Z-matrix of the N, CA and C atoms (Angstrom, degrees):
N
C 1 1.469
C 2 1.539 1 110.13
N 3 1.321 2 117.09 1 143.48
C 4 1.382 3 117.31 2 -178.27
C 5 1.523 4 113.64 3 -82.82
N 6 1.280 5 117.27 4 162.96
C 7 1.396 6 120.14 5 -178.76
C 8 1.554 7 116.72 6 -62.96
N 9 1.386 8 114.20 7 -35.13
C 10 1.452 9 119.97 8 173.17
C 11 1.438 10 111.67 9 -62.66
N 12 1.308 11 121.36 10 -46.95
C 13 1.481 12 122.28 11 179.97
C 14 1.457 13 111.02 12 -62.44
N 15 1.338 14 124.39 13 -35.66
C 16 1.442 15 128.34 14 176.07
C 17 1.579 16 111.76 15 -63.77
N 18 1.367 17 111.03 16 -46.80
C 19 1.453 18 113.61 17 175.59
C 20 1.494 19 114.94 18 -63.98
N 21 1.298 20 121.73 19 -37.66
C 22 1.372 21 124.39 20 177.90
C 23 1.546 22 109.92 21 -64.64
N 24 1.339 23 115.40 22 -43.35
C 25 1.430 24 120.77 23 177.89
C 26 1.539 25 109.66 24 -60.31
N 27 1.271 26 121.36 25 -44.94
C 28 1.440 27 124.47 26 179.16
C 29 1.473 28 113.31 27 -64.79
N 30 1.310 29 118.00 28 -33.13
C 31 1.512 30 123.00 29 -179.12
C 32 1.483 31 106.45 30 -75.83
N 33 1.362 32 124.75 31 -44.46
C 34 1.403 33 126.97 32 179.61
C 35 1.518 34 107.36 33 -63.59
N 36 1.376 35 120.94 34 -41.21
C 37 1.415 36 123.20 35 179.48
C 38 1.523 37 113.51 36 -64.88
N 39 1.275 38 108.65 37 -41.68
C 40 1.594 39 109.00 38 176.93
C 41 1.432 40 115.77 39 -67.49
N 42 1.415 41 121.01 40 -42.45
C 43 1.324 42 126.39 41 171.06
C 44 1.578 43 115.20 42 -56.13
N 45 1.320 44 118.80 43 -48.37
C 46 1.372 45 121.72 44 175.26
C 47 1.438 46 115.60 45 -61.72
N 48 1.327 47 118.23 46 -47.45
C 49 1.404 48 123.25 47 176.82
C 50 1.628 49 113.69 48 -56.40
N 51 1.369 50 112.37 49 -44.21
C 52 1.427 51 118.60 50 -177.18
C 53 1.620 52 106.53 51 -67.05
N 54 1.192 53 119.76 52 -42.71
C 55 1.447 54 127.44 53 174.93
C 56 1.462 55 110.72 54 -55.88
N 57 1.398 56 116.50 55 -48.70
C 58 1.427 57 116.38 56 -173.37
C 59 1.528 58 108.34 57 -75.10
N 60 1.323 59 121.95 58 -27.06
C 61 1.401 60 120.93 59 173.01
C 62 1.487 61 112.87 60 -69.97
N 63 1.381 62 117.76 61 -34.49
C 64 1.436 63 123.12 62 -179.72
C 65 1.572 64 110.15 63 -69.31
N 66 1.306 65 113.50 64 -39.48
C 67 1.521 66 121.48 65 -178.93
C 68 1.690 67 108.42 66 -65.61
N 69 1.276 68 111.20 67 -36.65
C 70 1.458 69 115.91 68 -175.42
C 71 1.538 70 117.70 69 -90.21
N 72 1.259 71 114.79 70 -6.83
C 73 1.525 72 125.06 71 174.89
C 74 1.470 73 107.47 72 64.75
N 75 1.241 74 123.26 73 87.44
C 76 1.371 75 127.11 74 178.83
C 77 1.511 76 120.35 75 87.43
N 78 1.410 77 112.29 76 13.39
C 79 1.514 78 122.85 77 -178.61
C 80 1.438 79 108.07 78 -84.28
N 81 1.329 80 120.93 79 -8.16
C 82 1.461 81 121.52 80 -172.20
C 83 1.538 82 110.21 81 -70.84
N 84 1.309 83 113.95 82 160.72
C 85 1.589 84 121.59 83 -171.78
C 86 1.467 85 104.23 84 -130.52
N 87 1.172 86 125.32 85 32.38
C 88 1.429 87 125.93 86 -175.34
C 89 1.502 88 116.32 87 73.36
N 90 1.277 89 119.95 88 -175.31
C 91 1.528 90 123.38 89 -176.68
C 92 1.457 91 108.66 90 -64.11
N 93 1.326 92 116.53 91 -63.26
C 94 1.490 93 119.39 92 -176.52
C 95 1.526 94 111.28 93 -58.54
N 96 1.262 95 119.08 94 -45.58
C 97 1.451 96 121.18 95 -179.12
C 98 1.527 97 111.39 96 -62.51
N 99 1.374 98 113.78 97 -38.26
C 100 1.516 99 114.76 98 -179.29
C 101 1.562 100 108.37 99 -72.86
N 102 1.272 101 122.61 100 -32.47
C 103 1.529 102 120.85 101 173.13
C 104 1.471 103 109.37 102 -64.41
N 105 1.265 104 118.46 103 -45.07
C 106 1.596 105 120.84 104 -179.05
C 107 1.592 106 107.04 105 -61.89
N 108 1.335 107 114.90 106 -53.35
C 109 1.486 108 116.55 107 177.40
C 110 1.506 109 113.54 108 -58.30
N 111 1.298 110 121.76 109 -38.72
C 112 1.509 111 121.84 110 178.63
C 113 1.443 112 112.83 111 -70.30
N 114 1.364 113 119.08 112 -33.91
C 115 1.521 114 124.99 113 177.26
C 116 1.483 115 107.12 114 -62.93
N 117 1.399 116 115.09 115 -58.07
C 118 1.484 117 120.95 116 -177.26
C 119 1.590 118 106.75 117 -63.67
N 120 1.336 119 121.18 118 -38.51
C 121 1.441 120 122.34 119 172.84
C 122 1.415 121 113.75 120 -57.66
N 123 1.257 122 123.51 121 -40.64
C 124 1.448 123 124.66 122 178.13
C 125 1.632 124 113.59 123 -58.93
N 126 1.326 125 113.80 124 -35.87
C 127 1.440 126 119.95 125 174.33
C 128 1.527 127 107.81 126 -70.31
N 129 1.240 128 117.56 127 -49.35
C 130 1.526 129 121.39 128 -176.77
C 131 1.494 130 107.60 129 -63.84
N 132 1.354 131 124.87 130 -48.38
C 133 1.426 132 127.67 131 177.54
C 134 1.420 133 112.73 132 -55.48
N 135 1.419 134 116.27 133 -42.67
C 136 1.488 135 120.50 134 179.81
C 137 1.461 136 111.84 135 -62.59
N 138 1.308 137 114.55 136 -47.08
C 139 1.486 138 119.15 137 -179.79
C 140 1.543 139 112.49 138 -60.08
N 141 1.378 140 116.55 139 -41.29
C 142 1.463 141 121.71 140 -177.86
C 143 1.515 142 107.88 141 -71.41
N 144 1.203 143 119.88 142 -46.83
C 145 1.514 144 120.62 143 -178.19
C 146 1.580 145 111.75 144 -62.87
N 147 1.351 146 115.03 145 -37.36
C 148 1.375 147 123.80 146 177.71
C 149 1.556 148 109.01 147 -67.53
N 150 1.259 149 117.25 148 -42.65
C 151 1.505 150 120.98 149 -175.44
C 152 1.515 151 110.75 150 -72.97
N 153 1.297 152 117.06 151 -30.41
C 154 1.454 153 121.93 152 -179.67
C 155 1.642 154 107.89 153 -82.28
N 156 1.291 155 111.10 154 -24.45
C 157 1.518 156 113.90 155 -178.21
C 158 1.370 157 111.84 156 89.57
N 159 1.365 158 125.79 157 25.74
C 160 1.435 159 128.03 158 179.43
C 161 1.428 160 108.15 159 -101.22
N 162 1.284 161 115.22 160 131.00
C 163 1.449 162 119.12 161 176.03
C 164 1.562 163 113.88 162 -109.80
N 165 1.253 164 117.02 163 113.31
C 166 1.525 165 117.34 164 -173.74
C 167 1.474 166 108.91 165 -99.93
N 168 1.295 167 117.08 166 14.21
C 169 1.489 168 122.59 167 172.97
C 170 1.630 169 108.19 168 83.38
N 171 1.245 170 110.99 169 170.11
C 172 1.437 171 117.07 170 -179.70
C 173 1.548 172 112.56 171 -99.85
N 174 1.240 173 112.76 172 -169.98
C 175 1.504 174 117.54 173 -180.00
C 176 1.558 175 113.33 174 85.80
N 177 1.269 176 110.39 175 178.73
C 178 1.464 177 122.85 176 -176.17
C 179 1.599 178 112.24 177 -50.15
N 180 1.282 179 115.61 178 -56.43
C 181 1.403 180 125.45 179 -178.84
C 182 1.513 181 118.22 180 -57.40
N 183 1.359 182 112.10 181 -41.21
C 184 1.504 183 120.70 182 177.72
C 185 1.520 184 106.93 183 -74.36
N 186 1.379 185 123.65 184 -31.53
C 187 1.396 186 121.85 185 -179.17
C 188 1.532 187 108.93 186 -74.56
N 189 1.374 188 121.07 187 -33.50
C 190 1.463 189 128.43 188 -178.04
C 191 1.623 190 103.72 189 -71.60
N 192 1.233 191 117.12 190 -43.69
C 193 1.505 192 119.29 191 176.99
C 194 1.451 193 112.54 192 -56.25
N 195 1.325 194 111.43 193 -57.69
C 196 1.440 195 120.65 194 -177.74
C 197 1.486 196 114.20 195 -51.06
N 198 1.488 197 111.04 196 -54.66
C 199 1.485 198 118.93 197 176.95
C 200 1.565 199 113.99 198 -56.65
N 201 1.370 200 113.44 199 -40.74
C 202 1.464 201 113.31 200 -177.78
C 203 1.529 202 115.40 201 -67.95
N 204 1.235 203 116.68 202 -37.99
C 205 1.478 204 126.10 203 172.81
C 206 1.500 205 109.34 204 -54.84
N 207 1.270 206 111.92 205 -51.31
C 208 1.502 207 120.26 206 177.47
C 209 1.580 208 115.42 207 -57.32
N 210 1.289 209 105.39 208 -48.04
C 211 1.576 210 115.56 209 -178.53
C 212 1.486 211 110.64 210 -65.03
N 213 1.345 212 115.04 211 -38.54
C 214 1.543 213 117.50 212 175.76
C 215 1.534 214 110.46 213 -63.61
N 216 1.300 215 118.15 214 -36.73
C 217 1.408 216 120.88 215 178.03
C 218 1.556 217 110.42 216 -68.36
N 219 1.375 218 114.54 217 -41.83
C 220 1.537 219 111.05 218 177.21
C 221 1.488 220 112.67 219 -66.93
N 222 1.350 221 120.27 220 -38.06
C 223 1.437 222 122.15 221 -178.01
C 224 1.655 223 106.60 222 -67.89
N 225 1.245 224 118.06 223 -35.21
C 226 1.499 225 112.77 224 176.76
C 227 1.619 226 114.33 225 -71.84
N 228 1.287 227 115.41 226 -28.27
C 229 1.409 228 122.76 227 177.10
C 230 1.546 229 109.10 228 -68.00
N 231 1.345 230 108.22 229 -50.69
C 232 1.490 231 113.63 230 -178.77
C 233 1.575 232 111.98 231 -64.98
N 234 1.323 233 117.66 232 -36.46
C 235 1.470 234 120.61 233 173.17
C 236 1.419 235 115.02 234 -61.38
N 237 1.387 236 117.63 235 -38.71
C 238 1.489 237 122.94 236 -179.77
C 239 1.622 238 105.93 237 -69.95
N 240 1.349 239 115.11 238 -38.73
C 241 1.416 240 117.05 239 -179.19
C 242 1.557 241 109.19 240 -65.70
N 243 1.207 242 119.88 241 -44.35
C 244 1.498 243 124.52 242 -179.76
C 245 1.498 244 112.66 243 -59.28
N 246 1.238 245 117.70 244 -33.53
C 247 1.538 246 122.08 245 -179.97
C 248 1.488 247 109.35 246 -77.34
């Protein structure tokens, strides 16, 4: 994997994790936690959108939307486990 691809993945993961934390009010986990949740969320979101058959398009915006949806799901599950 090229350095540029890794950096883009980290930026998308960070943005998605931050958005998910902001949407859930206090669900954020700090910068490194947000990046990890966003990256894992991008995989989860991609699988969900593909399984449902929804195409949100490609590109940066589509990747951020997909990753954010996945990150929100991950944060909801983690919140439910903590309780």
